[in-house]
C-alpha positions as CSV (number, residue, x, y, z in Angstrom):
1,X,60.9,35.0,-29.0
2,X,60.8,35.1,-25.2
3,X,59.5,38.6,-25.1
4,X,56.8,37.5,-27.4
5,X,55.9,34.8,-25.0
6,X,55.0,37.4,-22.4
7,X,58.0,37.1,-20.2
8,X,59.4,40.2,-18.4
9,X,62.5,38.8,-16.5
10,X,63.6,42.2,-15.2
11,X,60.1,42.7,-13.6
12,X,60.2,39.5,-11.5
13,X,63.9,39.0,-11.0
14,X,64.4,42.4,-9.4
15,X,61.9,41.2,-6.7
16,X,64.1,38.2,-6.0
17,X,67.8,39.3,-6.6
18,X,69.5,42.1,-4.7
19,X,72.4,44.3,-5.7
20,X,74.6,42.5,-3.1
21,X,73.9,39.0,-4.4
22,X,76.3,36.7,-6.1
23,X,74.2,34.6,-8.5
24,X,74.8,31.7,-10.9
25,X,72.6,30.7,-13.8
26,X,73.2,27.0,-14.5
27,X,72.5,26.1,-18.1
28,X,72.4,29.7,-19.2
29,X,72.5,28.9,-22.9
30,X,73.2,32.1,-24.9
31,X,72.6,34.2,-21.8
32,X,69.0,35.3,-22.0
33,X,68.6,35.7,-18.2
34,X,72.2,36.6,-17.6
35,X,71.6,39.9,-19.6
36,X,69.1,40.8,-16.8
37,X,71.0,39.3,-13.9
38,X,74.1,41.5,-14.6
39,X,72.1,44.6,-13.8
40,X,70.6,43.2,-10.7
41,X,73.4,41.4,-8.9
42,X,76.9,42.1,-7.6
43,X,78.4,39.1,-9.5
44,X,76.9,36.7,-12.0
45,X,78.3,33.3,-13.1
46,X,76.9,32.2,-16.5
47,X,77.5,28.5,-16.7
48,X,76.9,26.5,-19.9
49,X,78.3,23.2,-21.2
50,X,77.7,24.1,-24.8
51,X,80.8,26.0,-26.1
52,X,78.9,27.8,-28.9
53,X,76.1,29.0,-26.6
54,X,78.5,30.3,-23.9
55,X,80.6,32.1,-26.6
56,X,77.4,33.8,-27.9
57,X,76.6,34.9,-24.3
58,X,80.1,36.2,-23.9
59,X,79.8,38.2,-27.2
60,X,76.4,39.7,-26.3
61,X,76.9,40.4,-22.6
62,X,79.6,43.0,-21.8
63,X,79.8,43.5,-18.1
64,X,82.7,43.5,-15.5
65,X,80.5,41.6,-13.0
66,X,79.9,38.5,-15.2
67,X,82.0,35.4,-15.3
68,X,81.4,33.0,-18.2
69,X,82.1,29.3,-17.5
70,X,82.1,26.7,-20.2
71,X,81.5,23.9,-17.7
72,X,79.1,21.2,-16.8
73,X,76.6,22.4,-14.2
74,X,77.3,19.3,-12.2
75,X,81.0,20.2,-11.8
76,X,81.7,23.9,-11.7
77,X,84.7,25.9,-10.6
78,X,82.5,28.2,-8.5
79,X,83.8,28.4,-5.0
80,X,82.0,26.4,-2.2
81,X,79.3,28.3,-0.3
82,X,79.8,31.4,-2.4
83,X,76.3,32.0,-4.0
84,X,73.3,33.8,-2.7
85,X,71.1,32.4,-5.5
86,X,71.1,29.8,-8.3
87,X,68.9,30.2,-11.3
88,X,67.7,27.2,-13.3
89,X,65.6,28.5,-16.2
90,X,64.2,25.9,-18.6
91,X,67.3,23.8,-18.2
92,X,67.2,21.4,-15.3
93,X,65.3,18.7,-17.3
94,X,68.4,18.3,-19.5
95,X,70.9,17.9,-16.7
96,X,72.0,15.1,-14.4
97,X,69.6,16.1,-11.8
98,X,71.1,14.4,-8.8
99,X,74.7,15.6,-9.6
100,X,73.5,19.2,-10.3
101,X,71.5,19.1,-7.0
102,X,74.7,18.1,-5.1
103,X,76.6,20.8,-6.9
104,X,74.0,23.4,-5.9
105,X,74.3,22.2,-2.2
106,X,78.1,22.7,-2.5
107,X,78.1,26.2,-4.1
108,X,75.1,27.8,-2.4
109,X,75.4,29.6,0.9
110,X,73.6,28.1,3.9
111,X,70.7,30.6,3.6
112,X,70.8,30.7,-0.3
113,X,67.9,30.3,-2.7
114,X,67.2,28.4,-5.8
115,X,65.1,30.1,-8.5
116,X,63.3,27.8,-10.9
117,X,61.7,29.0,-14.1
118,X,60.2,26.2,-16.2
119,X,57.6,25.4,-18.7
120,X,54.1,24.4,-17.5
121,X,53.6,20.7,-17.9
122,X,50.8,21.1,-20.5
123,X,50.7,20.7,-24.2
124,X,51.7,23.8,-26.2
125,X,52.4,24.3,-29.9
126,X,56.0,25.2,-29.0
127,X,58.6,24.5,-26.4
128,X,60.0,21.2,-25.3
129,X,57.9,18.0,-25.5
130,X,55.6,17.5,-22.5
131,X,57.4,14.3,-21.5
132,X,60.6,16.4,-20.9
133,X,58.9,19.1,-18.9
134,X,59.0,19.0,-15.1
135,X,56.1,19.8,-12.8
136,X,56.2,21.7,-9.5
137,X,55.8,18.3,-7.8
138,X,59.0,17.1,-9.6
139,X,60.9,20.0,-8.2
140,X,59.5,19.5,-4.7
141,X,60.6,15.9,-4.6
142,X,64.2,16.8,-5.9
143,X,64.8,19.9,-3.7
144,X,64.1,18.0,-0.5
145,X,66.7,19.9,1.6
146,X,64.9,23.2,0.7
147,X,61.7,25.0,1.7
148,X,59.4,26.3,-1.0
149,X,59.4,30.0,-0.1
150,X,57.4,31.5,-3.0
151,X,55.8,30.9,-6.4
152,X,55.4,33.3,-9.2
153,X,54.2,33.5,-12.8
154,X,57.0,34.6,-15.2
155,X,54.7,34.4,-18.2
156,X,51.6,32.6,-19.6
157,X,53.5,29.3,-20.4
158,X,55.9,29.1,-17.5
159,X,55.9,28.9,-13.7
160,X,58.4,30.1,-11.1
161,X,59.4,28.6,-7.8
162,X,61.8,30.0,-5.1
163,X,63.3,27.5,-2.8
164,X,65.2,28.6,0.3
165,X,67.9,26.5,1.9
């Protein structure tokens, strides 16, 4: 489905993630982005609270550099100040935003980045309802300890933001 939506994660993620990076995707679901991150980063944490979804990711992604965590994104077992990047893809709107924000501050290195991929806040025939969707301005107000470093277009229905700590 996502390929049909015009997304090419490998194309834009390889511009953001380096082979030396340790990355976590918070709210990874069944691992759509983790399947790309495993080839781009040194280590990947796939974090998902839904046990069935993380098990599906575990079954589909076979790589020595991936750690699957069936945990709440607000309280992970990821070591403090250990991540170069955190990816939030179509998931932050479902989370306890303040608690997850505090967890990101805990697990991200001082010069780390947060990569946001989310639905445009416009009506579409598919995707989450518009009242759930978050705008760029929503993210700017939440990620107040970060600087918006870059914006990108992951596909026709999504936007991307890169925040630097």
